[in-house]
PyMOL Python script that loads the backbone (N, CA, C, O; Angstrom):
from pymol import cmd

cmd.read_pdbstr("""\
ATOM      1  N   MET A   1      13.796  -9.200 -12.966  1.00  0.00           N
ATOM      2  CA  MET A   1      14.645 -10.360 -12.780  1.00  0.00           C
ATOM      3  C   MET A   1      14.028 -11.527 -13.534  1.00  0.00           C
ATOM      4  O   MET A   1      12.892 -11.921 -13.270  1.00  0.00           O
ATOM      5  N   GLN A   2      14.755 -12.049 -14.431  1.00  0.00           N
ATOM      6  CA  GLN A   2      14.297 -13.176 -15.250  1.00  0.00           C
ATOM      7  C   GLN A   2      14.831 -14.475 -14.659  1.00  0.00           C
ATOM      8  O   GLN A   2      15.979 -14.558 -14.222  1.00  0.00           O
ATOM      9  N   THR A   3      13.973 -15.475 -14.658  1.00  0.00           N
ATOM     10  CA  THR A   3      14.397 -16.806 -14.235  1.00  0.00           C
ATOM     11  C   THR A   3      14.257 -17.726 -15.425  1.00  0.00           C
ATOM     12  O   THR A   3      13.823 -17.306 -16.497  1.00  0.00           O
ATOM     13  N   ARG A   4      14.614 -18.946 -15.244  1.00  0.00           N
ATOM     14  CA  ARG A   4      14.472 -19.914 -16.322  1.00  0.00           C
ATOM     15  C   ARG A   4      13.046 -20.431 -16.440  1.00  0.00           C
ATOM     16  O   ARG A   4      12.684 -21.085 -17.418  1.00  0.00           O
ATOM     17  N   ASN A   5      12.259 -20.129 -15.443  1.00  0.00           N
ATOM     18  CA  ASN A   5      10.881 -20.609 -15.425  1.00  0.00           C
ATOM     19  C   ASN A   5       9.938 -19.461 -15.783  1.00  0.00           C
ATOM     20  O   ASN A   5       9.785 -18.534 -14.988  1.00  0.00           O
ATOM     21  N   PRO A   6       9.296 -19.496 -16.964  1.00  0.00           N
ATOM     22  CA  PRO A   6       8.413 -18.398 -17.359  1.00  0.00           C
ATOM     23  C   PRO A   6       7.199 -18.281 -16.431  1.00  0.00           C
ATOM     24  O   PRO A   6       6.656 -17.188 -16.270  1.00  0.00           O
ATOM     25  N   PHE A   7       6.774 -19.371 -15.831  1.00  0.00           N
ATOM     26  CA  PHE A   7       5.643 -19.337 -14.913  1.00  0.00           C
ATOM     27  C   PHE A   7       5.966 -18.454 -13.702  1.00  0.00           C
ATOM     28  O   PHE A   7       5.145 -17.644 -13.271  1.00  0.00           O
ATOM     29  N   ILE A   8       7.157 -18.625 -13.173  1.00  0.00           N
ATOM     30  CA  ILE A   8       7.602 -17.799 -12.034  1.00  0.00           C
ATOM     31  C   ILE A   8       7.701 -16.339 -12.462  1.00  0.00           C
ATOM     32  O   ILE A   8       7.311 -15.444 -11.712  1.00  0.00           O
ATOM     33  N   ASP A   9       8.212 -16.098 -13.648  1.00  0.00           N
ATOM     34  CA  ASP A   9       8.315 -14.720 -14.142  1.00  0.00           C
ATOM     35  C   ASP A   9       6.932 -14.081 -14.263  1.00  0.00           C
ATOM     36  O   ASP A   9       6.747 -12.923 -13.889  1.00  0.00           O
ATOM     37  N   ASP A  10       5.971 -14.827 -14.779  1.00  0.00           N
ATOM     38  CA  ASP A  10       4.612 -14.303 -14.921  1.00  0.00           C
ATOM     39  C   ASP A  10       3.982 -14.023 -13.550  1.00  0.00           C
ATOM     40  O   ASP A  10       3.313 -13.008 -13.358  1.00  0.00           O
ATOM     41  N   LEU A  11       4.206 -14.934 -12.612  1.00  0.00           N
ATOM     42  CA  LEU A  11       3.684 -14.715 -11.260  1.00  0.00           C
ATOM     43  C   LEU A  11       4.291 -13.460 -10.630  1.00  0.00           C
ATOM     44  O   LEU A  11       3.598 -12.701  -9.953  1.00  0.00           O
ATOM     45  N   THR A  12       5.560 -13.253 -10.854  1.00  0.00           N
ATOM     46  CA  THR A  12       6.238 -12.071 -10.312  1.00  0.00           C
ATOM     47  C   THR A  12       5.650 -10.802 -10.911  1.00  0.00           C
ATOM     48  O   THR A  12       5.413  -9.831 -10.193  1.00  0.00           O
ATOM     49  N   LYS A  13       5.412 -10.799 -12.219  1.00  0.00           N
ATOM     50  CA  LYS A  13       4.828  -9.630 -12.881  1.00  0.00           C
ATOM     51  C   LYS A  13       3.420  -9.364 -12.348  1.00  0.00           C
ATOM     52  O   LYS A  13       3.044  -8.215 -12.113  1.00  0.00           O
ATOM     53  N   MET A  14       2.651 -10.430 -12.162  1.00  0.00           N
ATOM     54  CA  MET A  14       1.297 -10.266 -11.636  1.00  0.00           C
ATOM     55  C   MET A  14       1.319  -9.704 -10.215  1.00  0.00           C
ATOM     56  O   MET A  14       0.529  -8.826  -9.870  1.00  0.00           O
ATOM     57  N   ALA A  15       2.222 -10.218  -9.407  1.00  0.00           N
ATOM     58  CA  ALA A  15       2.321  -9.747  -8.022  1.00  0.00           C
ATOM     59  C   ALA A  15       2.708  -8.272  -7.993  1.00  0.00           C
ATOM     60  O   ALA A  15       2.144  -7.495  -7.223  1.00  0.00           O
ATOM     61  N   ASN A  16       3.667  -7.888  -8.829  1.00  0.00           N
ATOM     62  CA  ASN A  16       4.078  -6.483  -8.881  1.00  0.00           C
ATOM     63  C   ASN A  16       2.933  -5.596  -9.345  1.00  0.00           C
ATOM     64  O   ASN A  16       2.741  -4.500  -8.818  1.00  0.00           O
ATOM     65  N   GLY A  17       2.181  -6.060 -10.318  1.00  0.00           N
ATOM     66  CA  GLY A  17       1.032  -5.298 -10.803  1.00  0.00           C
ATOM     67  C   GLY A  17      -0.038  -5.165  -9.729  1.00  0.00           C
ATOM     68  O   GLY A  17      -0.640  -4.104  -9.568  1.00  0.00           O
ATOM     69  N   ALA A  18      -0.271  -6.249  -8.996  1.00  0.00           N
ATOM     70  CA  ALA A  18      -1.279  -6.218  -7.932  1.00  0.00           C
ATOM     71  C   ALA A  18      -0.872  -5.248  -6.834  1.00  0.00           C
ATOM     72  O   ALA A  18      -1.706  -4.502  -6.319  1.00  0.00           O
ATOM     73  N   VAL A  19       0.398  -5.255  -6.476  1.00  0.00           N
ATOM     74  CA  VAL A  19       0.883  -4.337  -5.439  1.00  0.00           C
ATOM     75  C   VAL A  19       0.720  -2.899  -5.905  1.00  0.00           C
ATOM     76  O   VAL A  19       0.307  -2.043  -5.123  1.00  0.00           O
ATOM     77  N   GLY A  20       1.032  -2.621  -7.149  1.00  0.00           N
ATOM     78  CA  GLY A  20       0.863  -1.275  -7.683  1.00  0.00           C
ATOM     79  C   GLY A  20      -0.593  -0.843  -7.674  1.00  0.00           C
ATOM     80  O   GLY A  20      -0.911   0.291  -7.313  1.00  0.00           O
ATOM     81  N   ALA A  21      -1.472  -1.748  -8.070  1.00  0.00           N
ATOM     82  CA  ALA A  21      -2.909  -1.429  -8.081  1.00  0.00           C
ATOM     83  C   ALA A  21      -3.412  -1.191  -6.658  1.00  0.00           C
ATOM     84  O   ALA A  21      -4.169  -0.249  -6.422  1.00  0.00           O
ATOM     85  N   LEU A  22      -3.008  -2.019  -5.725  1.00  0.00           N
ATOM     86  CA  LEU A  22      -3.444  -1.858  -4.342  1.00  0.00           C
ATOM     87  C   LEU A  22      -2.945  -0.547  -3.743  1.00  0.00           C
ATOM     88  O   LEU A  22      -3.647   0.089  -2.957  1.00  0.00           O
ATOM     89  N   THR A  23      -1.741  -0.151  -4.113  1.00  0.00           N
ATOM     90  CA  THR A  23      -1.200   1.116  -3.622  1.00  0.00           C
ATOM     91  C   THR A  23      -2.054   2.277  -4.118  1.00  0.00           C
ATOM     92  O   THR A  23      -2.348   3.205  -3.363  1.00  0.00           O
ATOM     93  N   GLY A  24      -2.448   2.224  -5.381  1.00  0.00           N
ATOM     94  CA  GLY A  24      -3.310   3.269  -5.935  1.00  0.00           C
ATOM     95  C   GLY A  24      -4.675   3.286  -5.280  1.00  0.00           C
ATOM     96  O   GLY A  24      -5.200   4.355  -4.969  1.00  0.00           O
ATOM     97  N   VAL A  25      -5.255   2.122  -5.065  1.00  0.00           N
ATOM     98  CA  VAL A  25      -6.558   2.020  -4.419  1.00  0.00           C
ATOM     99  C   VAL A  25      -6.470   2.543  -2.986  1.00  0.00           C
ATOM    100  O   VAL A  25      -7.366   3.249  -2.524  1.00  0.00           O
ATOM    101  N   LYS A  26      -5.400   2.201  -2.291  1.00  0.00           N
ATOM    102  CA  LYS A  26      -5.225   2.659  -0.910  1.00  0.00           C
ATOM    103  C   LYS A  26      -5.198   4.187  -0.853  1.00  0.00           C
ATOM    104  O   LYS A  26      -5.832   4.795   0.010  1.00  0.00           O
ATOM    105  N   GLY A  27      -4.466   4.795  -1.771  1.00  0.00           N
ATOM    106  CA  GLY A  27      -4.406   6.257  -1.800  1.00  0.00           C
ATOM    107  C   GLY A  27      -5.760   6.880  -2.065  1.00  0.00           C
ATOM    108  O   GLY A  27      -6.113   7.885  -1.448  1.00  0.00           O
ATOM    109  N   GLU A  28      -6.530   6.291  -2.982  1.00  0.00           N
ATOM    110  CA  GLU A  28      -7.864   6.796  -3.298  1.00  0.00           C
ATOM    111  C   GLU A  28      -8.805   6.659  -2.107  1.00  0.00           C
ATOM    112  O   GLU A  28      -9.565   7.579  -1.803  1.00  0.00           O
ATOM    113  N   VAL A  29      -8.757   5.517  -1.436  1.00  0.00           N
ATOM    114  CA  VAL A  29      -9.606   5.293  -0.265  1.00  0.00           C
ATOM    115  C   VAL A  29      -9.247   6.279   0.841  1.00  0.00           C
ATOM    116  O   VAL A  29     -10.141   6.839   1.477  1.00  0.00           O
ATOM    117  N   GLU A  30      -7.969   6.501   1.080  1.00  0.00           N
ATOM    118  CA  GLU A  30      -7.549   7.444   2.122  1.00  0.00           C
ATOM    119  C   GLU A  30      -8.034   8.856   1.809  1.00  0.00           C
ATOM    120  O   GLU A  30      -8.495   9.567   2.701  1.00  0.00           O
ATOM    121  N   ALA A  31      -7.931   9.265   0.541  1.00  0.00           N
ATOM    122  CA  ALA A  31      -8.368  10.612   0.156  1.00  0.00           C
ATOM    123  C   ALA A  31      -9.873  10.769   0.361  1.00  0.00           C
ATOM    124  O   ALA A  31     -10.324  11.781   0.897  1.00  0.00           O
ATOM    125  N   ARG A  32     -10.642   9.783  -0.059  1.00  0.00           N
ATOM    126  CA  ARG A  32     -12.093   9.861   0.115  1.00  0.00           C
ATOM    127  C   ARG A  32     -12.474   9.856   1.594  1.00  0.00           C
ATOM    128  O   ARG A  32     -13.387  10.571   2.007  1.00  0.00           O
ATOM    129  N   LEU A  33     -11.784   9.061   2.376  1.00  0.00           N
ATOM    130  CA  LEU A  33     -12.060   8.997   3.812  1.00  0.00           C
ATOM    131  C   LEU A  33     -11.755  10.330   4.481  1.00  0.00           C
ATOM    132  O   LEU A  33     -12.522  10.791   5.327  1.00  0.00           O
ATOM    133  N   ARG A  34     -10.632  10.955   4.108  1.00  0.00           N
ATOM    134  CA  ARG A  34     -10.293  12.268   4.665  1.00  0.00           C
ATOM    135  C   ARG A  34     -11.374  13.291   4.319  1.00  0.00           C
ATOM    136  O   ARG A  34     -11.774  14.087   5.168  1.00  0.00           O
ATOM    137  N   ASP A  35     -11.849  13.266   3.061  1.00  0.00           N
ATOM    138  CA  ASP A  35     -12.899  14.197   2.645  1.00  0.00           C
ATOM    139  C   ASP A  35     -14.181  13.974   3.438  1.00  0.00           C
ATOM    140  O   ASP A  35     -14.829  14.927   3.872  1.00  0.00           O
ATOM    141  N   GLN A  36     -14.535  12.718   3.619  1.00  0.00           N
ATOM    142  CA  GLN A  36     -15.760  12.399   4.346  1.00  0.00           C
ATOM    143  C   GLN A  36     -15.666  12.832   5.810  1.00  0.00           C
ATOM    144  O   GLN A  36     -16.619  13.384   6.360  1.00  0.00           O
ATOM    145  N   ILE A  37     -14.526  12.581   6.435  1.00  0.00           N
ATOM    146  CA  ILE A  37     -14.325  12.997   7.830  1.00  0.00           C
ATOM    147  C   ILE A  37     -14.368  14.512   7.942  1.00  0.00           C
ATOM    148  O   ILE A  37     -14.942  15.050   8.889  1.00  0.00           O
ATOM    149  N   ALA A  38     -13.763  15.206   6.981  1.00  0.00           N
ATOM    150  CA  ALA A  38     -13.773  16.671   6.996  1.00  0.00           C
ATOM    151  C   ALA A  38     -15.205  17.193   6.892  1.00  0.00           C
ATOM    152  O   ALA A  38     -15.563  18.142   7.589  1.00  0.00           O
ATOM    153  N   ARG A  39     -16.041  16.580   6.022  1.00  0.00           N
ATOM    154  CA  ARG A  39     -17.432  17.000   5.888  1.00  0.00           C
ATOM    155  C   ARG A  39     -18.209  16.762   7.185  1.00  0.00           C
ATOM    156  O   ARG A  39     -19.012  17.600   7.596  1.00  0.00           O
ATOM    157  N   ILE A  40     -17.970  15.631   7.817  1.00  0.00           N
ATOM    158  CA  ILE A  40     -18.659  15.321   9.074  1.00  0.00           C
ATOM    159  C   ILE A  40     -18.266  16.324  10.150  1.00  0.00           C
ATOM    160  O   ILE A  40     -19.126  16.836  10.867  1.00  0.00           O
ATOM    161  N   LEU A  41     -16.974  16.607  10.266  1.00  0.00           N
ATOM    162  CA  LEU A  41     -16.500  17.541  11.295  1.00  0.00           C
ATOM    163  C   LEU A  41     -16.986  18.958  11.035  1.00  0.00           C
ATOM    164  O   LEU A  41     -17.266  19.702  11.975  1.00  0.00           O
ATOM    165  N   ASP A  42     -17.088  19.339   9.754  1.00  0.00           N
ATOM    166  CA  ASP A  42     -17.589  20.680   9.436  1.00  0.00           C
ATOM    167  C   ASP A  42     -19.037  20.842   9.877  1.00  0.00           C
ATOM    168  O   ASP A  42     -19.456  21.939  10.246  1.00  0.00           O
ATOM    169  N   GLY A  43     -19.795  19.765   9.840  1.00  0.00           N
ATOM    170  CA  GLY A  43     -21.200  19.826  10.233  1.00  0.00           C
ATOM    171  C   GLY A  43     -21.415  19.814  11.737  1.00  0.00           C
ATOM    172  O   GLY A  43     -22.518  20.091  12.206  1.00  0.00           O
ATOM    173  N   MET A  44     -20.394  19.502  12.485  1.00  0.00           N
ATOM    174  CA  MET A  44     -20.516  19.447  13.945  1.00  0.00           C
ATOM    175  C   MET A  44     -20.181  20.814  14.537  1.00  0.00           C
ATOM    176  O   MET A  44     -19.422  21.591  13.957  1.00  0.00           O
ATOM    177  N   ASP A  45     -20.750  21.085  15.679  1.00  0.00           N
ATOM    178  CA  ASP A  45     -20.498  22.358  16.360  1.00  0.00           C
ATOM    179  C   ASP A  45     -19.388  22.151  17.388  1.00  0.00           C
ATOM    180  O   ASP A  45     -19.638  22.100  18.592  1.00  0.00           O
ATOM    181  N   ILE A  46     -18.174  22.035  16.896  1.00  0.00           N
ATOM    182  CA  ILE A  46     -17.018  21.793  17.760  1.00  0.00           C
ATOM    183  C   ILE A  46     -16.268  23.113  17.942  1.00  0.00           C
ATOM    184  O   ILE A  46     -15.917  23.771  16.962  1.00  0.00           O
ATOM    185  N   PRO A  47     -16.025  23.494  19.183  1.00  0.00           N
ATOM    186  CA  PRO A  47     -15.310  24.764  19.386  1.00  0.00           C
ATOM    187  C   PRO A  47     -13.857  24.667  18.927  1.00  0.00           C
ATOM    188  O   PRO A  47     -13.243  23.600  18.932  1.00  0.00           O
ATOM    189  N   ARG A  48     -13.342  25.815  18.534  1.00  0.00           N
ATOM    190  CA  ARG A  48     -11.921  25.877  18.170  1.00  0.00           C
ATOM    191  C   ARG A  48     -11.086  25.771  19.430  1.00  0.00           C
ATOM    192  O   ARG A  48     -11.595  25.953  20.536  1.00  0.00           O
ATOM    193  N   ARG A  49      -9.823  25.480  19.271  1.00  0.00           N
ATOM    194  CA  ARG A  49      -8.930  25.302  20.423  1.00  0.00           C
ATOM    195  C   ARG A  49      -8.850  26.568  21.261  1.00  0.00           C
ATOM    196  O   ARG A  49      -8.879  26.494  22.489  1.00  0.00           O
ATOM    197  N   ASP A  50      -8.749  27.731  20.620  1.00  0.00           N
ATOM    198  CA  ASP A  50      -8.643  28.973  21.390  1.00  0.00           C
ATOM    199  C   ASP A  50      -9.931  29.251  22.171  1.00  0.00           C
ATOM    200  O   ASP A  50      -9.873  29.793  23.275  1.00  0.00           O
ATOM    201  N   GLU A  51     -11.089  28.889  21.615  1.00  0.00           N
ATOM    202  CA  GLU A  51     -12.342  29.048  22.345  1.00  0.00           C
ATOM    203  C   GLU A  51     -12.384  28.113  23.548  1.00  0.00           C
ATOM    204  O   GLU A  51     -12.795  28.503  24.641  1.00  0.00           O
ATOM    205  N   PHE A  52     -11.954  26.876  23.331  1.00  0.00           N
ATOM    206  CA  PHE A  52     -11.916  25.904  24.419  1.00  0.00           C
ATOM    207  C   PHE A  52     -11.008  26.378  25.539  1.00  0.00           C
ATOM    208  O   PHE A  52     -11.375  26.307  26.712  1.00  0.00           O
ATOM    209  N   ASP A  53      -9.817  26.865  25.182  1.00  0.00           N
ATOM    210  CA  ASP A  53      -8.872  27.339  26.195  1.00  0.00           C
ATOM    211  C   ASP A  53      -9.429  28.526  26.980  1.00  0.00           C
ATOM    212  O   ASP A  53      -9.210  28.637  28.186  1.00  0.00           O
ATOM    213  N   ALA A  54     -10.153  29.418  26.284  1.00  0.00           N
ATOM    214  CA  ALA A  54     -10.728  30.581  26.965  1.00  0.00           C
ATOM    215  C   ALA A  54     -11.788  30.142  27.978  1.00  0.00           C
ATOM    216  O   ALA A  54     -11.815  30.646  29.100  1.00  0.00           O
ATOM    217  N   VAL A  55     -12.643  29.224  27.598  1.00  0.00           N
ATOM    218  CA  VAL A  55     -13.688  28.743  28.507  1.00  0.00           C
ATOM    219  C   VAL A  55     -13.067  27.978  29.672  1.00  0.00           C
ATOM    220  O   VAL A  55     -13.534  28.077  30.807  1.00  0.00           O
ATOM    221  N   LYS A  56     -12.020  27.221  29.386  1.00  0.00           N
ATOM    222  CA  LYS A  56     -11.331  26.469  30.442  1.00  0.00           C
ATOM    223  C   LYS A  56     -10.728  27.423  31.473  1.00  0.00           C
ATOM    224  O   LYS A  56     -10.807  27.178  32.677  1.00  0.00           O
ATOM    225  N   ALA A  57     -10.126  28.511  30.992  1.00  0.00           N
ATOM    226  CA  ALA A  57      -9.531  29.503  31.900  1.00  0.00           C
ATOM    227  C   ALA A  57     -10.619  30.185  32.729  1.00  0.00           C
ATOM    228  O   ALA A  57     -10.429  30.432  33.920  1.00  0.00           O
ATOM    229  N   MET A  58     -11.757  30.489  32.104  1.00  0.00           N
ATOM    230  CA  MET A  58     -12.858  31.110  32.838  1.00  0.00           C
ATOM    231  C   MET A  58     -13.387  30.168  33.917  1.00  0.00           C
ATOM    232  O   MET A  58     -13.700  30.608  35.023  1.00  0.00           O
ATOM    233  N   ALA A  59     -13.488  28.888  33.606  1.00  0.00           N
ATOM    234  CA  ALA A  59     -13.980  27.909  34.578  1.00  0.00           C
ATOM    235  C   ALA A  59     -13.017  27.788  35.755  1.00  0.00           C
ATOM    236  O   ALA A  59     -13.448  27.683  36.904  1.00  0.00           O
ATOM    237  N   ALA A  60     -11.715  27.801  35.473  1.00  0.00           N
ATOM    238  CA  ALA A  60     -10.723  27.709  36.549  1.00  0.00           C
ATOM    239  C   ALA A  60     -10.823  28.934  37.470  1.00  0.00           C
ATOM    240  O   ALA A  60     -10.756  28.812  38.693  1.00  0.00           O
ATOM    241  N   LYS A  61     -10.982  30.108  36.864  1.00  0.00           N
ATOM    242  CA  LYS A  61     -11.102  31.332  37.658  1.00  0.00           C
ATOM    243  C   LYS A  61     -12.376  31.291  38.505  1.00  0.00           C
ATOM    244  O   LYS A  61     -12.362  31.686  39.671  1.00  0.00           O
ATOM    245  N   ALA A  62     -13.459  30.820  37.923  1.00  0.00           N
ATOM    246  CA  ALA A  62     -14.728  30.738  38.653  1.00  0.00           C
ATOM    247  C   ALA A  62     -14.613  29.773  39.832  1.00  0.00           C
ATOM    248  O   ALA A  62     -15.161  30.033  40.903  1.00  0.00           O
ATOM    249  N   ARG A  63     -13.900  28.661  39.637  1.00  0.00           N
ATOM    250  CA  ARG A  63     -13.708  27.713  40.745  1.00  0.00           C
ATOM    251  C   ARG A  63     -12.924  28.359  41.877  1.00  0.00           C
ATOM    252  O   ARG A  63     -13.258  28.178  43.048  1.00  0.00           O
ATOM    253  N   GLU A  64     -11.887  29.108  41.537  1.00  0.00           N
ATOM    254  CA  GLU A  64     -11.093  29.797  42.559  1.00  0.00           C
ATOM    255  C   GLU A  64     -11.963  30.802  43.330  1.00  0.00           C
ATOM    256  O   GLU A  64     -11.916  30.863  44.559  1.00  0.00           O
ATOM    257  N   GLU A  65     -12.749  31.579  42.596  1.00  0.00           N
ATOM    258  CA  GLU A  65     -13.624  32.563  43.239  1.00  0.00           C
ATOM    259  C   GLU A  65     -14.667  31.860  44.107  1.00  0.00           C
ATOM    260  O   GLU A  65     -15.018  32.357  45.177  1.00  0.00           O
ATOM    261  N   ASN A  66     -15.155  30.730  43.660  1.00  0.00           N
ATOM    262  CA  ASN A  66     -16.157  29.972  44.414  1.00  0.00           C
ATOM    263  C   ASN A  66     -15.578  29.509  45.751  1.00  0.00           C
ATOM    264  O   ASN A  66     -16.263  29.555  46.773  1.00  0.00           O
ATOM    265  N   GLU A  67     -14.326  29.066  45.747  1.00  0.00           N
ATOM    266  CA  GLU A  67     -13.691  28.636  46.999  1.00  0.00           C
ATOM    267  C   GLU A  67     -13.585  29.812  47.974  1.00  0.00           C
ATOM    268  O   GLU A  67     -13.825  29.652  49.171  1.00  0.00           O
ATOM    269  N   GLY A  68     -13.228  30.986  47.465  1.00  0.00           N
ATOM    270  CA  GLY A  68     -13.146  32.175  48.318  1.00  0.00           C
ATOM    271  C   GLY A  68     -14.501  32.552  48.890  1.00  0.00           C
ATOM    272  O   GLY A  68     -14.608  32.921  50.059  1.00  0.00           O
ATOM    273  N   LEU A  69     -15.527  32.460  48.068  1.00  0.00           N
ATOM    274  CA  LEU A  69     -16.875  32.775  48.535  1.00  0.00           C
ATOM    275  C   LEU A  69     -17.357  31.770  49.576  1.00  0.00           C
ATOM    276  O   LEU A  69     -18.050  32.147  50.521  1.00  0.00           O
ATOM    277  N   LYS A  70     -17.004  30.510  49.418  1.00  0.00           N
ATOM    278  CA  LYS A  70     -17.372  29.497  50.412  1.00  0.00           C
ATOM    279  C   LYS A  70     -16.773  29.841  51.775  1.00  0.00           C
ATOM    280  O   LYS A  70     -17.427  29.692  52.807  1.00  0.00           O
ATOM    281  N   LYS A  71     -15.522  30.303  51.764  1.00  0.00           N
ATOM    282  CA  LYS A  71     -14.862  30.671  53.020  1.00  0.00           C
ATOM    283  C   LYS A  71     -15.560  31.872  53.659  1.00  0.00           C
ATOM    284  O   LYS A  71     -15.785  31.897  54.869  1.00  0.00           O
ATOM    285  N   GLN A  72     -15.896  32.856  52.841  1.00  0.00           N
ATOM    286  CA  GLN A  72     -16.573  34.039  53.367  1.00  0.00           C
ATOM    287  C   GLN A  72     -17.939  33.674  53.959  1.00  0.00           C
ATOM    288  O   GLN A  72     -18.312  34.179  55.019  1.00  0.00           O
ATOM    289  N   ILE A  73     -18.676  32.809  53.284  1.00  0.00           N
ATOM    290  CA  ILE A  73     -19.987  32.381  53.785  1.00  0.00           C
ATOM    291  C   ILE A  73     -19.830  31.649  55.113  1.00  0.00           C
ATOM    292  O   ILE A  73     -20.602  31.868  56.047  1.00  0.00           O
ATOM    293  N   ALA A  74     -18.824  30.778  55.191  1.00  0.00           N
ATOM    294  CA  ALA A  74     -18.596  30.038  56.435  1.00  0.00           C
ATOM    295  C   ALA A  74     -18.261  30.992  57.578  1.00  0.00           C
ATOM    296  O   ALA A  74     -18.730  30.798  58.700  1.00  0.00           O
ATOM    297  N   GLU A  75     -17.454  32.024  57.307  1.00  0.00           N
ATOM    298  CA  GLU A  75     -17.102  33.002  58.338  1.00  0.00           C
ATOM    299  C   GLU A  75     -18.336  33.797  58.783  1.00  0.00           C
ATOM    300  O   GLU A  75     -18.533  34.032  59.975  1.00  0.00           O
ATOM    301  N   LEU A  76     -19.154  34.205  57.823  1.00  0.00           N
ATOM    302  CA  LEU A  76     -20.361  34.958  58.150  1.00  0.00           C
ATOM    303  C   LEU A  76     -21.345  34.105  58.953  1.00  0.00           C
ATOM    304  O   LEU A  76     -21.977  34.592  59.890  1.00  0.00           O
ATOM    305  N   GLN A  77     -21.468  32.834  58.580  1.00  0.00           N
ATOM    306  CA  GLN A  77     -22.362  31.946  59.316  1.00  0.00           C
ATOM    307  C   GLN A  77     -21.858  31.736  60.743  1.00  0.00           C
ATOM    308  O   GLN A  77     -22.648  31.649  61.683  1.00  0.00           O
ATOM    309  N   ALA A  78     -20.549  31.657  60.894  1.00  0.00           N
ATOM    310  CA  ALA A  78     -19.974  31.499  62.238  1.00  0.00           C
ATOM    311  C   ALA A  78     -20.257  32.739  63.073  1.00  0.00           C
ATOM    312  O   ALA A  78     -20.584  32.627  64.255  1.00  0.00           O
ATOM    313  N   LYS A  79     -20.136  33.926  62.471  1.00  0.00           N
ATOM    314  CA  LYS A  79     -20.422  35.168  63.204  1.00  0.00           C
ATOM    315  C   LYS A  79     -21.885  35.228  63.595  1.00  0.00           C
ATOM    316  O   LYS A  79     -22.216  35.605  64.719  1.00  0.00           O
ATOM    317  N   LEU A  80     -22.757  34.862  62.682  1.00  0.00           N
ATOM    318  CA  LEU A  80     -24.192  34.876  62.988  1.00  0.00           C
ATOM    319  C   LEU A  80     -24.556  33.868  64.074  1.00  0.00           C
ATOM    320  O   LEU A  80     -25.396  34.148  64.929  1.00  0.00           O
ATOM    321  N   ALA A  81     -23.941  32.731  64.041  1.00  0.00           N
ATOM    322  CA  ALA A  81     -24.219  31.705  65.044  1.00  0.00           C
ATOM    323  C   ALA A  81     -23.688  32.145  66.400  1.00  0.00           C
ATOM    324  O   ALA A  81     -24.281  31.801  67.422  1.00  0.00           O
ATOM    325  N   GLY A  82     -22.615  32.876  66.442  1.00  0.00           N
ATOM    326  CA  GLY A  82     -22.002  33.311  67.707  1.00  0.00           C
ATOM    327  C   GLY A  82     -22.644  34.548  68.285  1.00  0.00           C
ATOM    328  O   GLY A  82     -22.491  34.802  69.479  1.00  0.00           O
ATOM    329  N   LYS A  83     -23.334  35.306  67.518  1.00  0.00           N
ATOM    330  CA  LYS A  83     -23.960  36.568  67.919  1.00  0.00           C
ATOM    331  C   LYS A  83     -23.370  37.067  69.185  1.00  0.00           C
ATOM    332  O   LYS A  83     -23.771  38.121  69.680  1.00  0.00           O
TER     333      LYS A  83
END
""", "prot")
cmd.dss("prot")
cmd.show_as("cartoon", "prot")
cmd.util.cbc("prot")
cmd.orient("prot")
């Protein structure tokens, strides 16, 4: 868009160029950041989702069994106390 004022036209061109440059820089920064985060996560010992779910299920089952064992112990202690 041309105006009658060349100064305004030059400012518009500069602004458009700056926006284009910033867009390119933003993309480069995002790519490098993703790479860096991926390297950091690869170095960590983080379990996979399926491993986490398996351990979670085992813990839930163990808690259920523990509650049953607590009841059995309480019953046995009551029998021993009552002799």
